[in-house]
C-alpha positions in Angstrom: 2.5 -14.8 27.0 2.3 -12.5 23.9 1.1 -9.1 24.9 -2.5 -8.8 24.0 -2.9 -12.4 23.0 -5.2 -13.2 25.9 -7.7 -10.7 24.5 -8.4 -12.9 21.4 -11.5 -15.1 21.8 -11.2 -18.8 20.7 -13.1 -18.1 17.5 -10.1 -16.0 16.3 -8.0 -19.1 15.7 -10.7 -20.6 13.4 -11.3 -17.3 11.6 -7.6 -16.8 11.1 -7.1 -20.3 9.7 -10.0 -20.2 7.3 -9.2 -16.6 6.2 -5.5 -17.2 5.6 -6.2 -20.5 3.7 -8.7 -18.6 1.5 -6.3 -15.8 1.0 -3.5 -18.2 -0.1 -5.7 -20.0 -2.6 -7.2 -16.8 -4.0 -3.8 -15.0 -4.3 -2.4 -17.9 -6.3 -5.5 -18.1 -8.5 -5.2 -14.4 -9.5 -2.3 -15.3 -11.7 -4.5 -17.7 -13.7 -7.4 -15.2 -14.3 -8.0 -13.3 -17.5 -8.6 -9.7 -17.3 -7.2 -6.3 -18.0 -3.4 -6.6 -18.4 -1.2 -3.7 -19.1 1.3 -6.0 -20.8 -1.2 -6.7 -23.5 -1.6 -3.1 -24.6 0.7 -3.2 -27.5 0.1 0.3 -28.8 1.9 1.8 -25.8 5.6 2.5 -26.6 8.1 0.9 -24.3 9.2 4.3 -23.0 5.8 4.8 -21.4 6.1 1.6 -19.4 9.5 2.3 -17.9 8.1 3.7 -14.6 6.0 0.5 -14.1 8.8 -1.9 -14.6 11.5 -3.2 -12.3 14.6 -5.3 -12.3 14.1 -7.4 -9.2 13.8 -4.8 -6.4 15.2 -1.9 -8.4 13.6 0.3 -11.0 14.8 -0.5 -14.5 17.9 1.5 -15.5 16.0 3.5 -18.0 14.1 5.4 -15.3 17.4 6.7 -13.8 18.7 7.5 -17.3 15.5 9.5 -18.1 15.8 11.4 -14.8 19.4 12.3 -15.6 18.4 13.8 -18.9 15.3 15.6 -17.7 13.3 15.4 -14.4 10.0 16.0 -16.3 9.4 14.6 -19.8 6.6 14.4 -22.3 5.1 11.0 -22.7 4.5 10.0 -26.3 0.8 8.9 -26.5 -1.8 9.3 -29.2 -4.1 11.4 -27.0 -5.8 14.8 -27.3 -4.1 16.1 -24.1 -0.5 16.0 -23.0 0.9 13.4 -20.5 4.0 14.2 -18.5 6.2 12.0 -16.4 8.0 13.5 -13.4 11.1 11.5 -12.2 13.0 14.2 -10.2 12.6 14.6 -6.5 12.2 18.4 -6.3 9.8 18.4 -9.3 7.8 15.6 -7.7 7.4 17.5 -4.5 6.3 20.6 -6.5 3.6 18.7 -8.3 2.4 16.7 -5.2 2.3 19.8 -3.1 0.4 22.0 -5.6 -3.1 21.1 -4.7 -4.4 24.4 -6.1 -2.8 23.7 -9.5 -3.8 20.1 -10.0 -7.0 18.1 -9.6 -7.1 14.4 -8.4 -10.7 13.8 -9.4 -10.7 10.6 -11.5 -13.7 11.9 -13.4 -11.3 14.2 -15.3 -10.2 11.1 -17.1 -12.9 8.5 -17.1 -16.1 10.5 -16.8 -18.8 9.8 -14.3 -18.2 6.5 -12.5 -21.1 4.2 -11.8 -20.7 3.8 -8.1 -23.0 4.4 -5.1 -23.6 8.0 -4.4 -20.9 9.4 -2.1 -18.5 6.5 -2.5 -15.2 7.1 -4.3 -12.9 4.2 -5.2 -9.4 4.8 -3.8 -10.6 6.7 -0.8 -9.1 10.2 -0.4 -6.7 9.8 -3.3 -9.3 10.5 -6.0 -11.1 13.5 -4.6 -10.5 17.2 -4.4 -11.4 19.9 -1.8 -13.8 20.7 -0.3 -14.9 17.0 -0.1 -11.3 15.9 0.4 -10.8 18.5 3.1 -13.9 17.5 5.0 -13.2 13.7 4.9 -9.6 14.0 5.8 -10.6 16.2 8.7 -12.9 13.5 9.9 -10.2 10.8 9.6 -7.1 12.6 10.9 -7.9 12.4 14.6 -8.2 8.6 14.3 -4.8 8.3 12.7 -2.8 10.3 15.2 -0.1 8.3 17.1 -2.2 8.8 20.3 -5.2 7.0 18.8 -3.1 4.4 16.9 -1.1 3.4 20.0 -4.1 1.4 21.2 -3.4 -1.0 18.3 0.2 -1.7 19.4 -0.6 -4.8 21.5 -3.1 -6.0 18.8 -0.5 -5.7 16.0 2.0 -7.5 18.1 -0.5 -10.2 18.8 -1.4 -10.6 15.1 2.3 -10.9 14.2 3.0 -13.5 16.8 -0.1 -15.5 15.8 1.2 -15.6 12.2 4.7 -16.6 13.4 3.1 -19.4 15.4 1.2 -20.7 12.4 4.3 -20.6 10.3 6.3 -22.5 12.9 3.6 -25.2 12.9 3.6 -25.6 9.1 5.5 -28.4 7.4 8.1 -27.8 4.7 8.8 -24.4 3.0 6.4 -21.6 4.0 5.3 -18.9 1.6 5.8 -15.6 3.4 3.3 -13.8 1.2 0.5 -16.1 2.1 1.4 -16.8 5.8 2.8 -13.4 6.9 2.7 -10.5 4.5 -1.0 -10.6 3.6 -2.7 -11.6 6.9 -0.9 -9.0 9.0 -2.3 -5.8 7.3 -5.7 -7.4 6.7 -6.2 -8.3 10.3 -4.7 -5.0 11.4 -7.3 -3.2 9.3 -10.0 -5.3 10.9 -8.7 -4.1 14.3 -8.6 -0.5 13.1 -12.1 -0.4 11.7 -13.6 -2.5 14.5 -14.7 -5.5 12.3 -16.3 -8.1 14.6 -14.4 -11.4 15.0 -17.2 -13.4 13.4 -17.1 -11.3 10.3 -13.3 -11.3 9.7 -13.2 -14.3 7.5 -15.5 -12.6 5.1 -13.6 -9.3 5.4 -10.3 -11.0 4.5 -12.0 -12.8 1.5 -13.2 -9.5 0.2 -9.8 -7.9 1.0 -8.1 -10.3 -1.3 -10.7 -9.8 -4.0 -10.1 -6.1 -3.9 -6.4 -6.9 -4.1 -7.2 -8.4 -7.5 -8.8 -5.1 -8.6 -5.3 -3.7 -9.3 -3.9 -6.9 -10.8 -6.8 -7.3 -13.2 -9.3 -4.4 -13.3 -12.0 -6.3 -15.1 -11.5 -9.6 -13.3 -12.4 -8.1 -9.9 -15.2 -5.8 -11.0 -17.8 -7.9 -9.1 -15.8 -7.6 -5.9 -16.5 -3.9 -5.7 -20.2 -4.4 -5.4 -19.8 -7.3 -2.9 -17.3 -5.3 -0.9 -19.5 -2.3 -0.6 -22.5 -4.4 0.4 -20.4 -6.0 3.2 -19.1 -2.6 4.3 -22.6 -1.0 4.3 -24.0 -3.8 6.4 -21.0 -3.4 8.8 -21.6 0.3 9.0 -25.3 -0.2 9.7 -24.5 -2.5 12.6 -22.0 0.0 14.0 -24.6 2.7 13.7 -27.0 0.8 16.0 -24.2 -0.1 18.4 -20.9 1.8 17.9 -17.8 -0.1 18.8 -14.3 1.1 19.7 -12.9 1.0 16.1 -12.6 3.8 13.6 -16.1 3.5 12.3 -17.7 3.4 15.7 -15.6 6.4 16.8 -16.7 8.4 13.7 -20.3 7.6 14.4 -20.1 8.6 18.1 -18.3 11.8 17.4 -20.1 12.9 14.2 -23.4 11.1 14.2 -25.7 12.2 11.4 -23.0 14.5 9.9 -21.8 11.5 8.0 -24.1 9.0 6.3 -23.7 5.2 5.9 -22.5 5.3 2.3 -19.8 7.9 3.1 -18.7 5.8 6.1 -18.5 2.7 4.0 -16.5 4.6 1.4 -14.0 5.7 4.1 -13.7 2.1 5.3 -13.2 0.9 1.7 -10.4 3.5 1.2 -8.7 2.3 4.3 -8.8 -1.2 3.0 -7.6 -0.5 -0.5 -4.9 2.0 0.7 -3.5 -0.2 3.5 -3.6 -3.8 2.4 -1.6 -4.3 -0.8 1.0 -1.7 -0.1 1.9 -3.0 3.4 1.7 -6.6 2.2 4.2 -5.8 -0.6 6.5 -4.0 1.8 6.5 -6.9 4.2 7.3 -9.4 1.5 9.9 -7.4 -0.4 11.5 -6.1 2.8 12.0 -9.6 3.9 13.8 -10.3 0.7 16.1 -7.4 1.4 16.8 -8.9 4.9 17.5 -12.3 3.5 20.2 -10.8 1.3 22.4 -9.7 4.2 23.0 -11.5 7.5 24.4 -8.3 9.1 21.1 -6.5 8.5 19.2 -9.3 10.0 21.5 -9.4 13.1 21.2 -5.6 13.5 17.4 -5.4 13.7 17.3 -8.6 15.7 19.6 -7.3 18.4 19.2 -3.6 18.3 15.7 -2.1 18.9 17.0 1.4 18.1 18.0 0.3 14.6 14.5 -0.6 13.3 13.3 3.0 12.8 16.0 3.9 10.4 15.8 0.5 8.7 12.1 0.9 8.0 12.5 4.5 6.7 15.3 3.5 4.3 13.4 0.4 3.2 10.3 2.5 2.4 12.5 4.9 0.3 14.4 2.1 -1.4 11.5 -0.1 -2.3 8.8 2.6 -2.9 6.2 -0.1 -3.6 3.7 2.5 -4.9 5.6 3.3 -8.1 3.3 6.0 -9.4 1.2 8.6 -7.5 -2.4 9.1 -8.4 -2.6 11.1 -11.7 -2.8 14.8 -11.4 -4.8 16.9 -13.9 -3.7 20.4 -14.5 -6.4 23.0 -13.7 -4.6 25.7 -15.5 -1.3 26.3 -17.4 1.5 25.7 -15.0 5.3 25.6 -15.0 7.0 22.6 -13.4 10.8 22.4 -13.4 11.1 24.9 -16.2 8.6 22.9 -18.4 5.2 24.4 -19.4 2.3 22.0 -18.7 -1.0 23.0 -20.3 -4.4 23.1 -18.7 -6.0 19.7 -19.0 -2.7 17.8 -19.2 -2.1 14.8 -17.0 1.0 14.6 -14.8 2.3 11.3 -13.6 4.8 11.3 -10.7 7.2 8.4 -10.5 7.7 8.0 -6.8 10.2 5.3 -7.3 12.2 7.5 -9.6 12.0 10.5 -7.3 13.1 8.5 -4.3 16.3 7.4 -6.2 17.2 11.0 -7.2 20.7 12.1 -6.2 19.1 15.3 -4.9 18.3 13.3 -1.7 22.0 12.4 -1.2 24.8 10.1 -2.4 24.2 6.6 -3.8 20.4 6.6 -3.7 20.3 3.6 -5.9 21.5 1.4 -3.0 19.9 0.3 0.3 21.8 1.8 3.2 20.1 1.9 6.6 23.4 3.3 8.1 23.1 6.7 6.2 24.2 9.6 8.4 20.8 11.1 7.6 17.9 9.2 6.2 16.3 11.4 3.5 12.8 12.6 3.6 11.3 10.2 1.0 8.0 10.3 -0.9 7.0 6.6 -0.4 3.7 7.9 1.1 3.3 10.8 -1.2 3.5 14.4 -0.2 1.2 17.3 0.4 -2.5 17.2 1.2 -2.8 13.7 -0.4 0.0 12.1 1.6 -1.2 8.7 2.8 -3.1 9.2 6.0 -2.3 5.7 7.1 1.5 6.2 6.9 2.1 5.9 10.7 -0.1 2.8 10.9 1.9 1.1 8.1 5.2 2.0 9.9 3.9 0.5 13.1 3.2 -2.8 11.3 6.6 -2.9 9.6 8.5 -2.0 12.9 6.6 -4.8 14.7 6.8 -7.4 12.0 10.5 -7.4 10.7 12.2 -7.8 14.1 9.7 -10.4 15.3 10.3 -12.4 12.1 14.1 -12.5 12.3 14.1 -13.2 16.0 11.7 -16.1 15.7 13.5 -17.6 12.7 17.2 -16.5 12.8 18.2 -19.1 10.2 15.4 -18.4 7.7 16.5 -18.6 4.1 14.9 -18.6 0.6 13.7 -22.0 -0.5 14.4 -21.0 -4.2 17.2 -19.3 -6.0 16.7 -15.5 -5.8 16.4 -15.3 -9.6 13.4 -17.7 -9.4 11.2 -15.3 -7.4 8.2 -14.1 -9.5 8.0 -10.3 -9.3 5.2 -8.4 -11.0 6.3 -7.4 -14.5 4.2 -4.3 -14.8 2.4 -2.7 -11.9 1.5 0.5 -10.1 1.9 -1.2 -6.7 5.0 -3.4 -7.0 5.1 -6.8 -5.4 6.1 -10.4 -5.6 3.7 -13.4 -6.0 5.4 -15.8 -3.6 8.3 -15.8 -1.2 9.0 -19.5 -0.3 11.4 -19.8 2.7 12.9 -22.5 4.9 12.5 -21.4 8.5 15.3 -23.4 10.1 
């Protein structure tokens, strides 16, 4: 018996089946939609797109070459303000850790956003103190390991359910559809306390919000629908608080936090925890499939999974660029003068490959004597609040996958995998595999 599996009511199987099926269809359809596509912006010089490009799992060589010349460089754009790209590790930490010197407020760039009062797209990432300080203080107790530990049996149960569904499928299985997307989506349902009967709708909206970053105009309507769903969910929790994050916030803070703000926090949890973890699960599996020794190690040695996940987070760095920083005043970074009003972009994938972290940072090596302190979750006051939850999911999913399917292999040649050509959150469209 899978730990925690007996806690799932019969309706869960139907919800999971319908939701995963919808996710699969919708995820494939996203490639056929028209919408905002960074590739089509021809006026951008190629040098500005380097931090958004990859060669398979690795940043393009130009990013490392740029870092070797200068860890912070001026981006050539026809704008009235300066734009800077940071690729060095030390310089990245300096920017990300300088909350007093830089603003994260998106209104600095796009003006006033037409969104419900109190709701900020992107959760905590696009707001400054004191609002950021207050909201993070509300959320932090719910993301401690003590609070998150209650989810361990549920995460294990979700992983095992997806593995069972994969085992029952005929022919090649797409790991993105069957494994990588459902695990974080259902985990977020558990975290927030979404009722079982609402989880199919939640997963449908989760996938639609996924599209927001693949085609900004294509998914505009999903924002309104998502917020309507979350506001309704919050209102239900207000009248009868459950054991999830939203219920806990209501019980502990009551009228200190209104429904719109609660819905915004739930939305930030969704947008921050779905696509990133799904991409890590899919891309990390590709790394595993490259090397039988790696698979055997995490299959047979429980102590190895921690270092494996940390090195994988550094190596893949699926969030390639941090939220833009807007200089509040003239500031010096790495010996370079950045003027007030300039925008600073931090290449997390570039910083995490910097030789300042140690030797041979361009390669994946879970046997390093010391796994470096990476920036995959950011740094400073805007470091991802859900980092520990994401690690819990990864530490549960990878060993379970290779233990259940020790002979798993790609169903296509590695060069046929369809990676995103240009993206802030890096990923792959499909990972078809033979399980036996």
